[in-house]
C-alpha positions in Angstrom: -3.3 -4.9 9.0 -2.2 -4.6 6.1 -2.7 -0.9 5.9 -1.6 0.9 2.7 -1.3 4.6 2.7 -0.6 6.4 -0.4 1.0 10.2 0.0 0.2 11.6 -3.6 1.0 15.1 -5.0 -2.4 15.0 -6.6 -6.3 15.6 -5.9 -8.5 12.8 -6.4 -12.3 12.5 -7.0 -13.8 9.9 -4.8 -14.3 7.5 -7.5 -10.7 7.8 -8.3 -9.7 6.9 -4.7 -12.2 4.2 -4.7 -10.7 2.7 -7.8 -7.2 2.9 -6.4 -8.1 1.3 -3.1 -9.7 -1.8 -5.1 -6.7 -1.9 -7.3 -4.2 -1.9 -4.3 -6.3 -4.4 -2.5 -6.5 -7.0 -5.2 -2.8 -6.3 -6.2 -2.2 -7.1 -2.3 -4.5 -10.0 -1.9 -3.1 -11.7 -4.9 0.4 -11.5 -4.0 0.7 -11.4 -0.5 -2.0 -14.5 -0.4 -4.5 -13.1 2.0 -8.3 -12.4 1.8 -9.0 -8.5 0.7 -11.4 -7.7 3.8 -8.4 -7.5 6.0 -6.8 -4.8 3.6 -7.5 -1.3 4.5 -6.2 1.5 2.2 -5.4 5.3 2.6 -5.3 7.6 0.1 -3.7 10.8 1.4 -4.4 13.2 -1.6 -2.1 16.4 -0.7 -2.0 18.0 -4.0 0.6 19.7 -5.9 3.8 20.2 -3.9 2.3 18.1 -0.8 5.3 15.3 -0.9 9.0 15.7 -2.0 11.8 13.8 -2.4 15.2 15.6 -1.3 18.0 15.5 -3.9 21.6 16.8 -3.9 20.0 20.2 -5.6 16.1 21.0 -5.6 13.8 18.7 -4.1 11.7 16.9 -6.5 7.8 16.0 -6.3 7.4 12.5 -5.4 4.9 10.2 -4.0 5.0 7.7 -0.9 3.6 4.5 -0.5 3.6 3.1 3.4 2.8 -0.7 3.5 2.1 -1.9 7.2 2.2 -5.6 7.0 2.7 -8.8 8.5 6.1 -10.2 8.9 6.9 -13.4 7.0 7.3 -12.6 3.4 10.3 -12.8 1.6 12.2 -9.7 0.2 11.2 -11.0 -3.3 7.4 -11.2 -2.6 7.6 -7.6 -0.9 9.6 -6.4 -4.5 7.1 -8.0 -6.5 4.1 -6.2 -4.3 6.2 -2.8 -4.5 6.4 -3.2 -8.5 2.7 -4.1 -8.8 1.5 -1.3 -6.3 3.6 1.2 -8.3 2.2 0.4 -11.5 -1.2 0.8 -9.7 -0.2 4.2 -8.8 0.7 4.8 -12.3 -1.8 3.4 -14.1 -4.8 4.5 -11.9 -3.4 7.6 -9.9 -1.7 9.2 -12.9 1.5 9.4 -11.0 5.3 9.1 -12.3 5.9 5.6 -11.3 9.7 6.7 -10.8 8.7 9.1 -8.4 7.0 6.6 -6.0 8.7 5.3 -2.9 7.7 2.1 -1.5 8.2 1.5 2.5 7.5 -1.6 4.1 7.2 -1.8 8.2 6.8 -5.4 9.3 4.7 -6.5 12.6 3.8 -9.6 14.3 0.0 -10.3 13.6 -0.8 -9.2 17.3 0.1 -5.8 16.6 -3.2 -5.6 14.2 -6.6 -5.2 15.8 -9.9 -6.0 13.9 -12.8 -5.7 15.5 -15.1 -6.8 12.6 -12.7 -10.0 12.4 -13.1 -10.8 16.1 -10.0 -9.2 17.4 -6.5 -9.5 17.0 -4.7 -10.8 13.8 -2.6 -14.0 13.7 0.9 -13.9 12.5 0.9 -15.0 8.9 1.9 -18.5 8.0 1.2 -19.0 4.4 -1.7 -19.0 1.7 -4.8 -17.3 3.4 -6.5 -16.7 0.3 -9.1 -19.2 1.4 -11.3 -18.4 4.0 
């Protein structure tokens, strides 16, 4: 963790997926004060009609960004992250920014296992931008 999963009503080539992952990872690392090597990004490019937001009338095409993060950040920090990630989804992913919904699920560090980092993560304690 963190894990960012974008469900998009588009199809992307590999280069665009890689750029989305890079930009989302950079934004996350900066705002959430972590090293980028702990961030995983999944791009679910479901194609036209793949994601919908229900309304009182007809469903509207939408996008969903799920953010599984370690607990400990303020709602203001998470809102800043959400807005910055939505901008990436628009600028890089070509999505209508008003159609992107961001959901956060917060976990203790021990909910994440990084084999390449030696095992379970730790709880977030502050600025982790330096190794």
